[in-house]
C-alpha positions as CSV (number, residue, x, y, z in Angstrom):
1,N,9.0,5.5,19.4
2,E,11.9,3.1,18.6
3,R,14.7,5.6,19.3
4,E,17.1,4.4,22.0
5,G,14.7,1.6,22.9
6,K,12.1,3.9,24.4
7,G,8.4,3.0,24.4
8,W,5.1,3.6,26.1
9,E,3.5,1.8,29.0
10,L,-0.1,2.2,28.1
11,K,-3.5,0.8,27.9
12,L,-5.5,0.5,24.7
13,K,-8.6,2.7,24.9
14,L,-11.4,3.0,22.5
15,K,-13.0,6.4,22.5
16,R,-16.3,7.8,21.2
17,G,-16.0,10.0,18.2
18,G,-16.6,13.7,18.8
19,A,-18.3,16.4,16.7
20,G,-18.1,15.5,13.0
21,T,-17.3,11.9,13.6
22,K,-20.9,10.6,14.1
23,G,-20.9,6.8,14.3
24,S,-17.1,6.5,14.2
25,N,-14.5,5.5,16.7
26,S,-10.9,6.6,17.3
27,V,-8.2,4.9,19.2
28,A,-5.8,6.5,21.7
29,G,-2.9,5.4,23.9
30,S,-2.8,6.6,27.5
31,N,-0.9,6.0,30.7
32,G,-4.3,5.6,32.4
33,S,-5.7,9.1,32.1
34,D,-7.1,10.3,28.8
35,G,-7.6,13.9,30.0
36,S,-11.4,13.8,29.6
37,D,-14.0,14.4,32.3
38,G,-15.6,11.1,31.6
39,K,-18.6,12.7,29.8
40,G,-19.4,13.3,26.2
41,E,-16.6,13.7,23.7
42,G,-13.5,11.7,24.4
43,E,-15.2,9.5,27.0
44,P,-13.5,6.0,26.9
45,E,-15.9,3.3,25.9
46,T,-13.6,0.5,27.0
47,S,-10.0,-0.1,28.0
48,C,-7.8,-3.2,28.4
49,D,-4.2,-4.1,29.1
50,A,-2.7,-4.4,25.6
51,H,0.7,-5.8,26.3
52,E,3.1,-6.8,29.1
53,G,5.6,-3.9,29.3
54,H,6.1,-1.2,26.7
55,V,3.9,-0.9,23.6
56,K,6.3,-0.1,20.8
57,C,4.0,0.6,17.9
58,L,0.3,1.3,17.2
59,E,-1.3,1.5,13.8
60,V,-4.9,2.2,12.7
61,S,-6.2,0.8,9.4
62,E,-7.2,3.1,6.6
63,C,-10.9,2.1,7.2
64,G,-10.6,2.9,10.9
65,R,-12.1,-0.4,12.0
66,Y,-8.9,-2.1,13.1
67,V,-6.0,-1.3,15.3
68,A,-2.7,-3.2,15.4
69,T,-0.3,-3.0,18.3
70,A,3.2,-4.4,18.9
71,G,5.0,-4.7,22.2
72,E,8.3,-5.4,23.9
73,D,6.7,-8.8,24.8
74,K,7.2,-9.6,21.0
75,Q,3.5,-9.9,20.5
76,I,1.5,-8.6,17.6
77,K,-2.2,-8.0,18.3
78,L,-5.1,-7.0,16.0
79,W,-8.1,-5.3,17.6
80,S,-11.6,-4.6,16.4
81,V,-12.6,-1.0,17.2
82,K,-16.3,-1.7,16.5
83,E,-16.5,-4.9,18.5
84,K,-14.1,-3.7,21.1
85,K,-12.2,-6.9,21.3
86,L,-9.0,-8.7,20.4
87,L,-9.3,-10.5,17.1
88,W,-5.9,-12.3,17.1
89,S,-2.4,-12.2,18.5
90,T,0.9,-13.9,17.7
91,T,4.4,-13.8,19.0
92,L,7.5,-13.0,16.9
93,P,10.9,-14.5,17.6
94,K,12.4,-11.0,17.6
95,K,11.1,-7.7,18.9
96,P,8.9,-5.8,16.5
97,S,9.8,-2.2,15.6
98,S,7.2,-0.9,13.1
99,L,3.7,-1.6,11.6
100,A,1.8,-0.8,8.5
101,F,-1.5,-1.8,7.0
102,G,-1.8,-2.7,3.4
103,T,-4.9,-4.0,1.5
104,G,-5.8,-7.1,3.3
105,Y,-2.4,-7.4,5.0
106,L,-0.5,-6.2,8.1
107,F,3.2,-5.7,7.7
108,V,5.5,-5.9,10.7
109,G,9.2,-4.8,10.8
110,D,11.6,-6.2,13.4
111,K,14.9,-5.4,15.1
112,V,16.9,-7.8,12.9
113,G,15.8,-6.0,9.7
114,E,13.1,-8.4,8.5
115,V,9.6,-7.5,7.4
116,H,6.8,-10.0,7.9
117,C,3.3,-10.2,6.5
118,F,0.0,-11.3,8.1
119,S,-3.4,-11.4,6.5
120,F,-6.1,-9.4,8.2
121,P,-8.7,-9.2,9.6
122,V,-8.7,-13.0,9.6
123,S,-5.3,-14.6,10.2
124,S,-3.8,-17.9,11.4
125,G,-1.2,-15.9,13.2
126,E,1.6,-17.5,11.1
127,K,4.0,-15.0,9.6
128,T,5.5,-14.9,6.1
129,T,8.8,-13.0,5.9
130,V,8.5,-11.0,2.7
131,F,11.8,-9.0,2.6
132,G,14.6,-7.7,4.7
133,H,17.3,-5.0,5.1
134,F,20.8,-6.4,5.7
135,G,22.4,-5.6,9.1
136,T,20.1,-2.9,10.4
137,I,16.8,-2.3,12.2
138,I,13.6,-1.6,10.3
139,T,12.4,1.6,12.0
140,A,9.4,2.6,9.9
141,L,7.0,1.2,7.4
142,A,4.3,2.8,5.2
143,V,2.2,1.5,2.3
144,S,1.3,3.8,-0.5
145,P,-2.4,4.8,-1.0
146,C,-2.5,2.9,-4.3
147,G,-1.2,-0.2,-2.5
148,K,1.6,-0.8,-5.0
149,Y,4.5,0.3,-2.9
150,I,5.9,-0.2,0.6
151,A,8.4,2.2,2.1
152,S,10.8,0.9,4.8
153,G,13.0,3.2,6.8
154,E,16.2,2.0,8.6
155,R,18.7,3.1,11.2
156,N,21.4,3.3,8.4
157,K,19.8,6.6,7.2
158,K,18.1,5.1,4.1
159,I,14.6,4.5,2.9
160,R,13.8,1.7,0.5
161,V,10.7,1.7,-1.7
162,S,9.7,-1.8,-2.8
163,V,7.0,-2.9,-5.2
164,L,4.2,-4.9,-3.6
165,P,2.8,-7.8,-5.5
166,E,-0.9,-8.5,-5.4
167,S,-0.2,-11.4,-3.0
168,P,2.9,-10.6,-0.9
169,E,2.4,-13.7,1.2
170,K,2.7,-15.9,-1.8
171,D,5.0,-14.0,-4.1
172,L,7.1,-12.2,-1.5
173,V,8.6,-8.7,-2.2
174,H,11.6,-9.0,-4.6
175,E,11.5,-5.8,-6.6
176,I,13.1,-2.6,-5.3
177,Q,11.6,0.6,-6.9
178,T,14.1,3.1,-5.5
179,Y,16.1,4.3,-2.5
180,C,15.6,7.7,-0.8
181,V,19.0,8.8,0.6
182,G,19.6,12.2,2.3
183,H,19.1,12.0,6.0
184,T,22.2,12.5,8.0
185,S,21.0,10.3,10.9
186,F,18.7,7.3,11.4
187,V,15.2,7.4,9.9
188,L,12.4,7.1,12.5
189,T,9.2,7.7,10.5
190,V,7.8,7.6,7.0
191,C,4.4,8.7,5.7
192,Y,2.8,8.8,2.3
193,V,1.0,11.9,1.3
194,T,0.1,10.6,-2.1
195,S,1.3,7.5,-3.9
196,S,4.1,9.5,-5.4
197,I,5.0,11.8,-2.5
198,L,6.6,10.3,0.6
199,L,7.6,12.2,3.7
200,S,10.3,11.0,6.2
201,G,11.7,12.2,9.5
202,G,14.5,11.1,11.8
203,G,17.3,11.8,14.2
204,D,18.7,14.7,12.2
205,G,15.6,16.8,13.1
206,T,14.4,17.3,9.6
207,I,11.4,16.1,7.6
208,R,12.1,15.5,3.9
209,S,9.7,15.0,1.0
210,W,10.6,12.6,-1.8
211,D,9.4,11.6,-5.2
212,A,8.8,8.1,-4.0
213,V,8.9,6.6,-7.5
214,E,12.2,8.1,-8.6
215,G,13.9,8.5,-5.2
216,I,14.4,12.3,-5.7
217,E,14.4,14.6,-2.7
218,K,11.9,17.4,-3.3
219,D,12.3,19.5,-0.2
220,V,13.7,19.5,3.3
221,L,12.5,21.3,6.4
222,A,14.2,21.6,9.8
223,I,11.8,21.2,12.7
224,D,11.9,22.6,16.2
225,G,15.7,23.3,16.5
226,N,16.6,20.0,15.0
227,S,14.9,17.9,17.6
228,P,14.5,14.3,16.4
229,V,11.3,13.7,14.5
230,L,9.5,10.8,16.0
231,S,6.2,10.6,14.1
232,L,4.5,11.9,11.0
233,V,0.7,11.7,10.5
234,R,-1.2,12.9,7.4
235,V,-4.1,15.2,8.1
236,P,-6.2,15.6,4.9
237,T,-7.9,19.0,4.5
238,G,-9.9,20.7,1.8
239,S,-7.1,23.2,0.9
240,G,-4.2,20.7,0.7
241,D,-2.5,18.2,2.8
242,L,-1.3,18.9,6.3
243,V,1.1,16.7,8.2
244,A,1.3,16.6,12.0
245,V,4.9,16.2,13.2
246,L,5.8,14.9,16.7
247,C,9.3,15.7,17.9
248,E,11.3,14.4,20.8
249,S,11.0,17.8,22.4
250,K,7.3,16.9,22.9
251,K,6.2,19.7,20.6
252,V,3.8,19.1,17.7
253,S,4.2,21.0,14.4
254,L,1.8,21.3,11.5
255,V,3.4,21.3,8.0
256,R,1.7,22.0,4.7
257,V,2.6,19.8,1.8
258,S,2.1,21.0,-1.8
259,K,1.2,18.7,-4.7
260,E,4.8,19.0,-5.8
261,G,6.2,18.0,-2.4
262,G,7.1,21.5,-1.1
263,L,7.1,21.8,2.7
264,Q,5.8,24.9,4.6
265,S,5.7,25.2,8.4
266,V,2.3,26.3,9.6
267,C,2.6,26.3,13.4
268,T,4.2,24.6,16.4
269,M,2.3,23.7,19.5
């Protein structure tokens, strides 16, 4: 949560998968208590101090084998879930504000509007600055499922969709595909549902769906009395895509997303 400089003081915990996740691991952040009874499902396998101070961002790779964290200590760390260990860490000159995994790369946005690229899982720890937003903070990043685009949200209410080259470290990111403009306050989170449908949420308390190739707004949905939307997480299901929406009010909503980008509220918890 990058809004107003808030963050989490947490430890990184690797948990055993529960029913239906045989042989898998998931990752959770906690303030020291994970709510489990220490037995069976949800039992922590290991924990470690991830950062000094607040952990600002946590991102899990698509394969589920790696976790990246970024903290107020300006450090970026990559963790192996299977091996339960830190693979590498590096320190940025400015505080990081967002993370996203691509194919073989980890992208990191910072508070001066730059986006950096690191190779993963093996990296020298040296960053390559691949693109930037002028005069604003990068608040959110997401890479499309096809790996061809990266969406970057900012405090100036806009989302930029850029074209990713095959080797962003070498070729950098020069081509802008489109802009998605419609939020009336800062953007806090972006999430791809498909390579052509992008969701966003922010300080205006709405989530919006976009044609991420053309930059056209497809639908808008107010969430929980216009409470700022902090995070969007795609939940694939057999009957269509669901997205979990975390609001500043500490409520979680489920929203169904149609193939055309239509939004329908399912429930709020």
